[in-house]
Each structure stands twice: as structure tokens, then as C-alpha cells.
BATORKE-450051 format. One record per atom (N, C-alpha, C, O, CB): atom name; residue in one letter; residue number from 1; x, y, z. Coordinates in steps of 0.1 Angstrom, whole numbers, plus 5000, padded with zeros to 4 digits. Atoms other than C-alpha are relative to their C-alpha. Glycine has a CB too. Layout:
ATOM_atomo_residuo_num_c1_c2_c3
ATOM_CA_a_NUM_X_Y_Z
...
This chain:
ATOM_atomo_residuo_num_c1_c2_c3
ATOM_N_i_1_5009_4989_4997
ATOM_CA_i_1_5000_4999_5001
ATOM_C_i_1_5011_5010_4997
ATOM_O_i_1_5023_5008_5000
ATOM_CB_i_1_4993_5001_5017
ATOM_N_a_2_4993_4985_5006
ATOM_CA_a_2_5014_5032_4988
ATOM_C_a_2_5002_5007_5013
ATOM_O_a_2_4994_5005_5022
ATOM_CB_a_2_4989_5010_4989
ATOM_N_p_3_5000_4985_4983
ATOM_CA_p_3_5023_5061_5020
ATOM_C_p_3_4986_5009_4994
ATOM_O_p_3_4985_5009_4982
ATOM_CB_p_3_5021_5019_5001
ATOM_N_h_4_5008_4996_5008
ATOM_CA_h_4_4989_5081_5013
ATOM_C_h_4_5001_5006_5018
ATOM_O_h_4_5011_5007_5024
ATOM_CB_h_4_4988_4992_4990
ATOM_N_h_5_5006_4995_4989
ATOM_CA_h_5_4962_5097_5048
ATOM_C_h_5_4990_4996_4996
ATOM_O_h_5_4987_4996_4984
ATOM_CB_h_5_5002_5012_5004
ATOM_N_d_6_5017_4996_5008
ATOM_CA_d_6_4928_5094_5047
ATOM_C_d_6_4994_5006_5012
ATOM_O_d_6_4999_5009_5023
ATOM_CB_d_6_4988_4985_4995
ATOM_N_d_7_5005_4990_4993
ATOM_CA_d_7_4902_5112_5060
ATOM_C_d_7_4993_4996_5008
ATOM_O_d_7_4986_5006_5011
ATOM_CB_d_7_4996_5008_4995
ATOM_N_v_8_5003_5009_4986
ATOM_CA_v_8_4889_5090_5086
ATOM_C_v_8_5003_4993_5007
ATOM_O_v_8_5009_4984_5002
ATOM_CB_v_8_4995_4994_5002
ATOM_N_e_9_4990_5012_4987
ATOM_CA_e_9_4901_5069_5120
ATOM_C_e_9_4993_4984_4990
ATOM_O_e_9_4984_4978_4984
ATOM_CB_e_9_4990_5002_5025
ATOM_N_v_10_5000_5014_5007
ATOM_CA_v_10_4910_5037_5108
ATOM_C_v_10_5002_4984_5017
ATOM_O_v_10_5006_4983_5029
ATOM_CB_v_10_5020_5003_4986
ATOM_N_f_11_4997_5014_4992
ATOM_CA_f_11_4910_4998_5122
ATOM_C_f_11_5001_4992_4991
ATOM_O_f_11_4992_4989_4983
ATOM_CB_f_11_4991_4995_5009
ATOM_N_i_12_5000_5010_5009
ATOM_CA_i_12_4928_4971_5103
ATOM_C_i_12_5002_4992_5012
ATOM_O_i_12_5007_4993_5023
ATOM_CB_i_12_5009_5000_4988
ATOM_N_l_13_5006_5010_5000
ATOM_CA_l_13_4918_4944_5107
ATOM_C_l_13_5012_4981_4994
ATOM_O_l_13_5006_4974_4986
ATOM_CB_l_13_4985_5007_4989
ATOM_N_q_14_4990_5009_5005
ATOM_CA_q_14_4953_4912_5098
ATOM_C_q_14_4986_4986_4999
ATOM_O_q_14_4980_4979_5008
ATOM_CB_q_14_5017_4997_5014
ATOM_N_t_15_5014_5014_4996
ATOM_CA_t_15_4924_4884_5088
ATOM_C_t_15_5011_4987_4991
ATOM_O_t_15_5007_4975_4990
ATOM_CB_t_15_4977_5004_4987
ATOM_N_q_16_4991_5010_5012
ATOM_CA_q_16_4954_4864_5063
ATOM_C_q_16_5012_5004_4997
ATOM_O_q_16_5015_5015_4994
ATOM_CB_q_16_4994_5001_4985
ATOM_N_g_17_4989_4991_5002
ATOM_CA_g_17_4992_4864_5060
ATOM_C_g_17_5001_5005_5013
ATOM_O_g_17_4995_5002_5023
ATOM_CB_g_17_4998_5010_4990
ATOM_N_s_18_4993_4987_4990
ATOM_CA_s_18_5011_4893_5080
ATOM_C_s_18_5000_5008_4988
ATOM_O_s_18_4999_5005_4976
ATOM_CB_s_18_5016_4998_5009
ATOM_N_k_19_4989_4986_5006
ATOM_CA_k_19_5025_4927_5069
ATOM_C_k_19_5006_5008_5007
ATOM_O_k_19_5007_5004_5018
ATOM_CB_k_19_4993_5010_4993
ATOM_N_s_20_4995_4998_4991
ATOM_CA_s_20_5042_4951_5081
ATOM_C_s_20_4996_5016_4993
ATOM_O_s_20_4995_5018_4981
ATOM_CB_s_20_5015_4994_5004
ATOM_N_w_21_5009_4987_4999
ATOM_CA_w_21_5026_4989_5086
ATOM_C_w_21_5015_5008_5003
ATOM_O_w_21_5027_5005_5006
ATOM_CB_w_21_4985_5000_5013
ATOM_N_q_22_4985_4980_4996
ATOM_CA_q_22_5046_5028_5091
ATOM_C_q_22_4993_5007_4999
ATOM_O_q_22_4986_5008_4990
ATOM_CB_q_22_5015_5008_4990
ATOM_N_l_23_5010_4988_4994
ATOM_CA_l_23_5030_5052_5105
ATOM_C_l_23_5007_5008_5004
ATOM_O_l_23_5015_5008_5013
ATOM_CB_l_23_4991_4999_5011
ATOM_N_f_24_4988_4987_4998
ATOM_CA_f_24_5044_5086_5102
ATOM_C_f_24_4988_5011_5005
ATOM_O_f_24_4976_5011_5003
ATOM_CB_f_24_5012_5006_4982
ATOM_N_a_25_4998_4984_4999
ATOM_CA_a_25_5040_5120_5115
ATOM_C_a_25_4987_5005_4987
ATOM_O_a_25_4987_5002_4975
ATOM_CB_a_25_5021_5006_4995
ATOM_N_p_26_5008_4989_5012
ATOM_CA_p_26_5008_5144_5098
ATOM_C_p_26_5004_5006_4996
ATOM_O_p_26_5014_5010_5002
ATOM_CB_p_26_4992_5008_5001
ATOM_N_q_27_4994_4985_5008
ATOM_CA_q_27_5015_5169_5076
ATOM_C_q_27_4992_5008_4998
ATOM_O_q_27_4995_5017_4990
ATOM_CB_q_27_5006_5000_4987
ATOM_N_r_28_5009_4990_5000
ATOM_CA_r_28_4983_5187_5081
ATOM_C_r_28_4994_4999_5011
ATOM_O_r_28_5001_4992_5019
ATOM_CB_r_28_4991_5000_4991
ATOM_N_e_29_5011_4999_4986
ATOM_CA_e_29_4960_5189_5109
ATOM_C_e_29_4989_4995_4993
ATOM_O_e_29_4991_4997_4981
ATOM_CB_e_29_4997_5017_5008
ATOM_N_l_30_5012_5012_5004
ATOM_CA_l_30_4924_5166_5101
ATOM_C_l_30_5001_5008_4989
ATOM_O_l_30_4998_5019_4987
ATOM_CB_l_30_4983_4996_5008
ATOM_N_s_31_5003_5001_5016
ATOM_CA_s_31_4925_5166_5069
ATOM_C_s_31_4989_4998_4997
ATOM_O_s_31_4986_4988_5004
ATOM_CB_s_31_5005_4991_4992
ATOM_N_h_32_5009_5009_5009
ATOM_CA_h_32_4895_5158_5050
ATOM_C_h_32_4996_4993_4989
ATOM_O_h_32_4986_4988_4984
ATOM_CB_h_32_4995_5002_4999
ATOM_N_k_33_5005_5012_5015
ATOM_CA_k_33_4898_5140_5022
ATOM_C_k_33_5014_4990_5001
ATOM_O_k_33_5022_4993_5010
ATOM_CB_k_33_4999_5011_4980
ATOM_N_y_34_4990_5010_5004
ATOM_CA_y_34_4923_5112_5013
ATOM_C_y_34_5014_5006_4986
ATOM_O_y_34_5014_5009_4974
ATOM_CB_y_34_4989_4987_4993
ATOM_N_e_35_4991_4998_5013
ATOM_CA_e_35_4954_5118_4997
ATOM_C_e_35_5017_4995_5005
ATOM_O_e_35_5022_4995_5016
ATOM_CB_e_35_5000_5019_4995
ATOM_N_k_36_4992_5009_5004
ATOM_CA_k_36_4983_5100_4982
ATOM_C_k_36_5015_5014_5010
ATOM_O_k_36_5013_5026_5012
ATOM_CB_k_36_4999_4996_4978
ATOM_N_t_37_4990_4993_5002
ATOM_CA_t_37_5020_5112_4994
ATOM_C_t_37_5012_4999_4999
ATOM_O_t_37_5016_4987_5000
ATOM_CB_t_37_5000_5005_5005
ATOM_N_p_38_4986_5001_5010
ATOM_CA_p_38_5055_5117_4982
ATOM_C_p_38_5008_4988_5011
ATOM_O_p_38_5009_4987_5024
ATOM_CB_p_38_5012_5019_4997
ATOM_N_p_39_4990_5015_4984
ATOM_CA_p_39_5077_5085_4999
ATOM_C_p_39_5015_5012_5000
ATOM_O_p_39_5026_5006_4998
ATOM_CB_p_39_5009_4972_4990
ATOM_N_g_40_4984_4991_4996
ATOM_CA_g_40_5107_5114_5003
ATOM_C_g_40_4994_5008_5010
ATOM_O_g_40_5002_5015_5016
ATOM_CB_g_40_5010_5011_4986
ATOM_N_s_41_5005_4989_4989
ATOM_CA_s_41_5088_5135_5027
ATOM_C_s_41_4994_4999_5012
ATOM_O_s_41_4987_5007_5018
ATOM_CB_s_41_4993_5007_4997
ATOM_N_l_42_5007_5006_4991
ATOM_CA_l_42_5079_5108_5052
ATOM_C_l_42_5009_5000_5010
ATOM_O_l_42_5007_4994_5021
ATOM_CB_l_42_4994_4988_4997
ATOM_N_g_43_4990_4998_4981
ATOM_CA_g_43_5108_5116_5078
ATOM_C_g_43_5002_4985_5002
ATOM_O_g_43_5003_4975_4996
ATOM_CB_g_43_4990_5008_5018
ATOM_N_k_44_4999_5022_4987
ATOM_CA_k_44_5111_5084_5105
ATOM_C_k_44_4988_4998_5002
ATOM_O_k_44_4980_5006_5007
ATOM_CB_k_44_5010_4998_5022
ATOM_N_p_45_5009_5011_4992
ATOM_CA_p_45_5087_5061_5112
ATOM_C_p_45_4997_5006_5012
ATOM_O_p_45_5006_5006_5021
ATOM_CB_p_45_5008_4984_5003
ATOM_N_m_46_5008_5007_4984
ATOM_CA_m_46_5063_5066_5143
ATOM_C_m_46_5000_4987_5011
ATOM_O_m_46_5004_4984_5022
ATOM_CB_m_46_4987_4996_4997
ATOM_N_l_47_4999_5015_4989
ATOM_CA_l_47_5056_5030_5147
ATOM_C_l_47_5001_4999_4985
ATOM_O_l_47_4997_5005_4975
ATOM_CB_l_47_4986_4990_5013
ATOM_N_e_48_4997_5009_5013
ATOM_CA_e_48_5072_5003_5125
ATOM_C_e_48_4995_4989_5003
ATOM_O_e_48_5004_4984_5008
ATOM_CB_e_48_5015_4996_4997
ATOM_N_v_49_5005_5009_4997
ATOM_CA_v_49_5046_4970_5133
ATOM_C_v_49_4998_4989_4991
ATOM_O_v_49_4994_4991_4979
ATOM_CB_v_49_4992_5004_5005
ATOM_N_r_50_5004_5012_5009
ATOM_CA_r_50_5042_4936_5120
ATOM_C_r_50_4987_4995_4999
ATOM_O_r_50_4985_5005_5005
ATOM_CB_r_50_5007_4989_5002
ATOM_N_l_51_5011_5002_4998
ATOM_CA_l_51_5006_4923_5119
ATOM_C_l_51_4997_4986_4994
ATOM_O_l_51_4997_4983_4982
ATOM_CB_l_51_4992_5011_4996
ATOM_N_e_52_5002_5016_5001
ATOM_CA_e_52_4996_4885_5125
ATOM_C_e_52_4989_5005_4996
ATOM_O_e_52_4986_5017_4994
ATOM_CB_e_52_5000_4988_5012
ATOM_N_q_53_5009_5001_5000
ATOM_CA_q_53_4967_4873_5116
ATOM_C_q_53_4991_5001_5010
ATOM_O_q_53_4995_4993_5019
ATOM_CB_q_53_4999_4994_4995
ATOM_N_g_54_5005_5002_4988
ATOM_CA_g_54_4939_4879_5143
ATOM_C_g_54_5005_5015_5004
ATOM_O_g_54_4995_5022_5001
ATOM_CB_g_54_5006_4987_5007
ATOM_N_d_55_4997_4991_5001
ATOM_CA_d_55_4958_4914_5152
ATOM_C_d_55_4997_5013_4997
ATOM_O_d_55_5001_5014_4985
ATOM_CB_d_55_5005_4998_4998
ATOM_N_m_56_5007_4989_5007
ATOM_CA_m_56_4944_4948_5145
ATOM_C_m_56_5010_5012_5006
ATOM_O_m_56_5018_5010_5014
ATOM_CB_m_56_4981_5001_5003
ATOM_N_l_57_4991_4996_5004
ATOM_CA_l_57_4959_4978_5139
ATOM_C_l_57_4992_5019_5006
ATOM_O_l_57_4981_5016_5009
ATOM_CB_l_57_5003_4993_4982
ATOM_N_y_58_5009_4992_4998
ATOM_CA_y_58_4942_5016_5149
ATOM_C_y_58_5013_5015_4994
ATOM_O_y_58_5024_5018_4998
ATOM_CB_y_58_4991_4999_5018
ATOM_N_i_59_4990_4994_5008
ATOM_CA_i_59_4956_5042_5125
ATOM_C_i_59_4991_5020_4998
ATOM_O_i_59_4983_5024_4989
ATOM_CB_i_59_5003_4988_4982
ATOM_N_p_60_5012_4997_4999
ATOM_CA_p_60_4940_5074_5137
ATOM_C_p_60_4997_5008_4984
ATOM_O_p_60_5002_5002_4974
ATOM_CB_p_60_4998_5008_5014
ATOM_N_r_61_5000_4991_5007
ATOM_CA_r_61_4928_5104_5111
ATOM_C_r_61_5011_5011_4992
ATOM_O_r_61_5017_5019_5000
ATOM_CB_r_61_4995_5002_5006
ATOM_N_g_62_4981_4994_5004
ATOM_CA_g_62_4959_5122_5089
ATOM_C_g_62_5008_4989_5000
ATOM_O_g_62_5014_4985_4990
ATOM_CB_g_62_5008_5011_5013
ATOM_N_c_63_4985_5007_4998
ATOM_CA_c_63_4983_5097_5104
ATOM_C_c_63_4998_4991_4983
ATOM_O_c_63_4990_4984_4977
ATOM_CB_c_63_5001_4986_5017
ATOM_N_i_64_4996_5006_5012
ATOM_CA_i_64_5002_5091_5071
ATOM_C_i_64_5008_4981_5003
ATOM_O_i_64_5015_4977_5011
ATOM_CB_i_64_5012_5013_4992
ATOM_N_h_65_4997_5021_4995
ATOM_CA_h_65_5008_5048_5071
ATOM_C_h_65_5000_4999_4981
ATOM_O_h_65_4997_5007_4972
ATOM_CB_h_65_4978_4986_5013
ATOM_N_q_66_4991_5007_5012
ATOM_CA_q_66_5023_5026_5041
ATOM_C_q_66_4996_4986_5003
ATOM_O_q_66_4993_4984_5014
ATOM_CB_q_66_5019_5002_4999
ATOM_N_a_67_5000_5013_4991
ATOM_CA_a_67_5019_4990_5045
ATOM_C_a_67_5008_4990_4987
ATOM_O_a_67_5008_4994_4975
ATOM_CB_a_67_4982_4993_5006
ATOM_N_k_68_4993_5004_5009
ATOM_CA_k_68_5041_4965_5027
ATOM_C_k_68_4998_4975_5005
ATOM_O_k_68_5004_4968_5013
ATOM_CB_k_68_5020_5012_5004
ATOM_N_a_69_4999_5012_4987
ATOM_CA_a_69_5026_4923_5031
ATOM_C_a_69_5015_4992_4991
ATOM_O_a_69_5021_4993_4981
ATOM_CB_a_69_4979_4986_5001
ATOM_N_t_70_4991_5009_4996
ATOM_CA_t_70_5050_4896_5042
ATOM_C_t_70_5000_4990_4995
ATOM_O_t_70_5010_4984_4992
ATOM_CB_t_70_5001_4998_5009
ATOM_N_d_71_5000_5019_5006
ATOM_CA_d_71_5040_4865_5031
ATOM_C_d_71_4994_5001_4988
ATOM_O_d_71_4986_5010_4988
ATOM_CB_d_71_4989_4986_5009
ATOM_N_l_72_5003_5002_5015
ATOM_CA_l_72_5033_4858_4995
ATOM_C_l_72_4979_4999_5000
ATOM_O_l_72_4972_4996_4990
ATOM_CB_l_72_5011_4981_4996
ATOM_N_f_73_5018_5004_4998
ATOM_CA_f_73_4989_4855_5009
ATOM_C_f_73_5001_5012_5009
ATOM_O_f_73_5007_5012_5020
ATOM_CB_f_73_4992_4982_5009
ATOM_N_s_74_5003_4985_4987
ATOM_CA_s_74_4982_4889_5028
ATOM_C_s_74_4989_5008_5001
ATOM_O_s_74_4993_5019_4996
ATOM_CB_s_74_5008_5011_4999
ATOM_N_t_75_5012_4996_4994
ATOM_CA_t_75_4949_4903_5038
ATOM_C_t_75_4995_5009_5012
ATOM_O_t_75_5000_5013_5023
ATOM_CB_t_75_4996_4992_5001
ATOM_N_h_76_5007_4991_4990
ATOM_CA_h_76_4931_4923_5056
ATOM_C_h_76_4990_5008_4997
ATOM_O_h_76_4989_5014_4986
ATOM_CB_h_76_5009_5008_5006
ATOM_N_l_77_5012_4992_4999
ATOM_CA_l_77_4898_4941_5068
ATOM_C_l_77_5005_5013_5007
ATOM_O_l_77_5014_5014_5015
ATOM_CB_l_77_4989_4991_5009
ATOM_N_t_78_4995_4985_4999
ATOM_CA_t_78_4898_4983_5068
ATOM_C_t_78_4982_4998_5010
ATOM_O_t_78_4973_4990_5009
ATOM_CB_t_78_5003_5013_4980
ATOM_N_v_79_5013_4999_4996
ATOM_CA_v_79_4869_4995_5093
ATOM_C_v_79_5002_5018_5001
ATOM_O_v_79_5010_5023_5009
ATOM_CB_v_79_4997_4989_5016
ATOM_N_s_80_4998_4989_4992
ATOM_CA_s_80_4864_5032_5094
ATOM_C_s_80_4991_5008_5005
ATOM_O_s_80_4979_5007_5002
ATOM_CB_s_80_5005_5007_4995
ATOM_N_t_81_5008_4992_4995
ATOM_CA_t_81_4851_5056_5112
ATOM_C_t_81_4995_5014_5000
ATOM_O_t_81_4998_5019_4990
ATOM_CB_t_81_5002_4998_5008
ATOM_N_y_82_5002_4990_4993
ATOM_CA_y_82_4840_5085_5124
ATOM_C_y_82_5002_5013_4986
ATOM_O_y_82_5006_5025_4987
ATOM_CB_y_82_5011_4999_5016
ATOM_N_q_83_5003_4993_5011
ATOM_CA_q_83_4834_5098_5088
ATOM_C_q_83_4991_5012_4998
ATOM_O_q_83_4981_5011_5006
ATOM_CB_q_83_4996_4993_4993
ATOM_N_a_84_5008_4982_5002
ATOM_CA_a_84_4817_5135_5078
ATOM_C_a_84_4991_5002_5015
ATOM_O_a_84_4980_5007_5015
ATOM_CB_a_84_4986_5001_4983
ATOM_N_q_85_5001_4993_4991
ATOM_CA_q_85_4816_5139_5117
ATOM_C_q_85_5005_5012_5000
ATOM_O_q_85_4994_5017_5004
ATOM_CB_q_85_5002_4995_5008
ATOM_N_s_86_4998_4995_4990
ATOM_CA_s_86_4830_5166_5127
ATOM_C_s_86_4993_5015_4995
ATOM_O_s_86_4988_5017_4984
ATOM_CB_s_86_5015_4999_5004
ATOM_N_w_87_5005_4984_5004
ATOM_CA_w_87_4819_5205_5129
ATOM_C_w_87_4997_5003_4988
ATOM_O_w_87_4985_5007_4986
ATOM_CB_w_87_5012_5011_5003
ATOM_N_r_88_5000_4994_5006
ATOM_CA_r_88_4827_5213_5094
ATOM_C_r_88_4989_4992_4987
ATOM_O_r_88_4984_4996_4976
ATOM_CB_r_88_5013_5006_5000
ATOM_N_d_89_5008_5006_5012
ATOM_CA_d_89_4809_5187_5075
ATOM_C_d_89_4987_5002_5012
ATOM_O_d_89_4976_5004_5006
ATOM_CB_d_89_5004_4981_4993
ATOM_N_l_90_5013_4995_5000
ATOM_CA_l_90_4782_5195_5100
ATOM_C_l_90_4991_5015_5004
ATOM_O_l_90_4979_5015_5005
ATOM_CB_l_90_4996_4991_5008
ATOM_N_l_91_5003_4990_5011
ATOM_CA_l_91_4777_5229_5093
ATOM_C_l_91_5002_5008_4985
ATOM_O_l_91_4999_5019_4981
ATOM_CB_l_91_5001_5004_5004
ATOM_N_e_92_5004_4998_5015
ATOM_CA_e_92_4781_5226_5058
ATOM_C_e_92_4992_4999_4993
ATOM_O_e_92_4990_5005_4982
ATOM_CB_e_92_5004_4995_4993
ATOM_N_g_93_5013_5004_5007
ATOM_CA_g_93_4751_5207_5055
ATOM_C_g_93_4991_5004_5009
ATOM_O_g_93_4979_5000_5007
ATOM_CB_g_93_4998_4986_4996
ATOM_N_a_94_5014_4992_4994
ATOM_CA_a_94_4732_5228_5086
ATOM_C_a_94_4998_5011_4997
ATOM_O_a_94_4987_5014_4998
ATOM_CB_a_94_4998_5002_5014
ATOM_N_i_95_5004_4991_5000
ATOM_CA_i_95_4734_5259_5078
ATOM_C_i_95_4994_5005_4983
ATOM_O_i_95_4989_5016_4980
ATOM_CB_i_95_5009_5005_5007
ATOM_N_p_96_5011_4997_5011
ATOM_CA_p_96_4720_5259_5043
ATOM_C_p_96_4988_4995_5002
ATOM_O_p_96_4978_4998_4995
ATOM_CB_p_96_5003_4995_4987
ATOM_N_a_97_5014_5011_4996
ATOM_CA_a_97_4694_5237_5055
ATOM_C_a_97_4995_5017_5000
ATOM_O_a_97_4990_5025_4993
ATOM_CB_a_97_4998_4985_5021
ATOM_N_a_98_5008_4985_4992
ATOM_CA_a_98_4688_5270_5078
ATOM_C_a_98_4994_5005_4991
ATOM_O_a_98_4986_5000_4984
ATOM_CB_a_98_5009_5013_5005
ATOM_N_l_99_4993_4990_5018
ATOM_CA_l_99_4694_5294_5051
ATOM_C_l_99_4982_4997_4995
ATOM_O_l_99_4972_5004_4992
ATOM_CB_l_99_5020_4987_4982
ATOM_N_a_100_5012_5005_5015
ATOM_CA_a_100_4665_5273_5032
ATOM_C_a_100_4990_5007_5003
ATOM_O_a_100_4986_5017_4998
ATOM_CB_a_100_4993_4982_4998
ATOM_N_k_101_5008_5001_4990
ATOM_CA_k_101_4642_5271_5058
ATOM_C_k_101_4992_5017_5003
ATOM_O_k_101_4981_5022_5006
ATOM_CB_k_101_5012_4993_5013
ATOM_N_a_102_5000_4983_4990
ATOM_CA_a_102_4644_5307_5069
ATOM_C_a_102_4994_5002_4988
ATOM_O_a_102_4983_5008_4989
ATOM_CB_a_102_5016_5012_5005
ATOM_N_m_103_5009_4983_5013
ATOM_CA_m_103_4634_5322_5029
ATOM_C_m_103_4987_4989_4997
ATOM_O_m_103_4977_4992_4990
ATOM_CB_m_103_5013_5005_4976
ATOM_N_d_104_5017_5008_5002
ATOM_CA_d_104_4605_5294_5030
ATOM_C_d_104_4991_5011_5008
ATOM_O_d_104_4981_5018_5006
ATOM_CB_d_104_4998_4982_5010
ATOM_N_v_105_5014_4993_4987
ATOM_CA_v_105_4590_5311_5060
ATOM_C_v_105_4997_5010_4998
ATOM_O_v_105_4986_5013_4995
ATOM_CB_v_105_5002_5002_5017
ATOM_N_h_106_4997_4993_5006
ATOM_CA_h_106_4602_5339_5052
ATOM_C_h_106_4991_5008_4989
ATOM_O_h_106_4984_5018_4990
ATOM_CB_h_106_5008_4993_4996
ATOM_N_a_107_5012_5000_5012
ATOM_CA_a_107_4582_5339_5020
ATOM_C_a_107_4988_4999_5001
ATOM_O_a_107_4981_5006_4995
ATOM_CB_a_107_5001_4991_4992
ATOM_N_q_108_5011_5007_5001
ATOM_CA_q_108_4553_5320_5031
ATOM_C_q_108_4993_5018_5007
ATOM_O_q_108_4985_5025_5001
ATOM_CB_q_108_5000_4982_5011
ATOM_N_s_109_5009_4987_4995
ATOM_CA_s_109_4544_5355_5059
ATOM_C_s_109_5006_5016_4992
ATOM_O_s_109_5006_5026_4999
ATOM_CB_s_109_5003_5001_5020
ATOM_N_w_110_5006_4989_5005
ATOM_CA_w_110_4548_5382_5029
ATOM_C_w_110_4990_4997_4994
ATOM_O_w_110_4984_5004_4986
ATOM_CB_w_110_5006_5007_4993
ATOM_N_g_111_5008_5006_5012
ATOM_CA_g_111_4529_5361_5013
ATOM_C_g_111_4981_5002_5004
ATOM_O_g_111_4971_5004_4999
ATOM_CB_g_111_5006_4979_4998
ATOM_N_d_112_5013_5001_4996
ATOM_CA_d_112_4503_5360_5039
ATOM_C_d_112_4999_5015_5005
ATOM_O_d_112_4989_5018_5011
ATOM_CB_d_112_4996_4987_5012
ATOM_N_l_113_5001_4987_4995
ATOM_CA_l_113_4508_5395_5048
ATOM_C_l_113_4997_5007_4986
ATOM_O_l_113_4994_5019_4989
ATOM_CB_l_113_5014_5004_5007
ATOM_N_l_114_5008_4991_5011
ATOM_CA_l_114_4496_5410_5012
ATOM_C_l_114_4993_4984_4993
ATOM_O_l_114_4993_4979_4981
ATOM_CB_l_114_5014_5013_4988
ATOM_N_e_115_5015_5007_5007
ATOM_CA_e_115_4472_5383_5005
ATOM_C_e_115_4992_5009_5001
ATOM_O_e_115_4995_5017_5010
ATOM_CB_e_115_4992_4987_5005
ATOM_N_g_116_5008_4996_5007
ATOM_CA_g_116_4443_5400_4990
ATOM_C_g_116_5002_5019_5000
ATOM_O_g_116_4995_5027_4996
ATOM_CB_g_116_4988_4993_5004
ATOM_N_a_117_4995_4983_5004
ATOM_CA_a_117_4464_5436_4995
ATOM_C_a_117_4997_5006_4987
ATOM_O_a_117_4992_5017_4985
ATOM_CB_a_117_5015_5002_5001
ATOM_N_i_118_4997_4999_5014
ATOM_CA_i_118_4471_5434_4958
ATOM_C_i_118_4982_4991_4991
ATOM_O_i_118_4978_4979_4990
ATOM_CB_i_118_5020_4989_4997
ATOM_N_p_119_5008_5007_5004
ATOM_CA_p_119_4440_5435_4940
ATOM_C_p_119_4999_4991_4987
ATOM_O_p_119_5000_4998_4977
ATOM_CB_p_119_4994_5007_5001
ATOM_N_a_120_5002_5008_5013
ATOM_CA_a_120_4435_5408_4911
ATOM_C_a_120_4997_5009_4987
ATOM_O_a_120_4988_5016_4985
ATOM_CB_a_120_4987_4991_5002
ATOM_N_a_121_5014_4995_5009
ATOM_CA_a_121_4434_5418_4878
ATOM_C_a_121_4993_4993_4990
ATOM_O_a_121_4983_4998_4985
ATOM_CB_a_121_5001_5010_4993
């Protein structure tokens, strides 16, 4: 797996074989998108670990990581959490919805006030 960071919290469960993982310090705070990272910009790993069948690894959002199979056949299951659950994500959805609702209410209020005030043609 090439070096990258995710926009979610990740739990890795090694299901078959083994895999060596390297975790590196985040290069940006609380990333909101998946990004590949050039290998030359990684620095020293914060953690190097080999996962065997049944082992689990937690990778925080934004933490750069890479993996390499150490057996001929190696699989893992990735479970991600905290997807689109930041304050930014909440506000990006809530503010437009609140504005749209306010405009609807405002339009209805003006409609009620003007009803019958303007003669029909």
C-alpha cells in the first residue's frame, strides 16, 4: 500500500498472512480528504509494526501510513469511522438547510401579509 493518509479513523484487522506497517506523523491537521504522500517527504516512522493474523491496528485520521505484505498471501479488513462527523461537516450541511428554511418561512410570511392587498387583474 503506497504512503497516504485518510480522512477517517481506521481500524485494520489482519485476516490472513502478515503485513508490515509504517505510520508517519501527519503533515496537515485534521485532513478532510484522502491524499497520497510522496515517499521522500515522510521522514522517520513513528511506528513500525508487523501484523499477524488476528492482530488489529488503529490509525488516526490524517496519520500517513503504508504497508507491505510479508507473506505471499496477505489480506486485511479495514473498518473506518468518524466519516463526515466533524464540526465543519455538520455546519456545511446545517447552514444551507437553515437558510433555505428561513427563506421559505420569510416568503410565506410576506405572502400572508400581502394576500388580498393587491387587487386581482
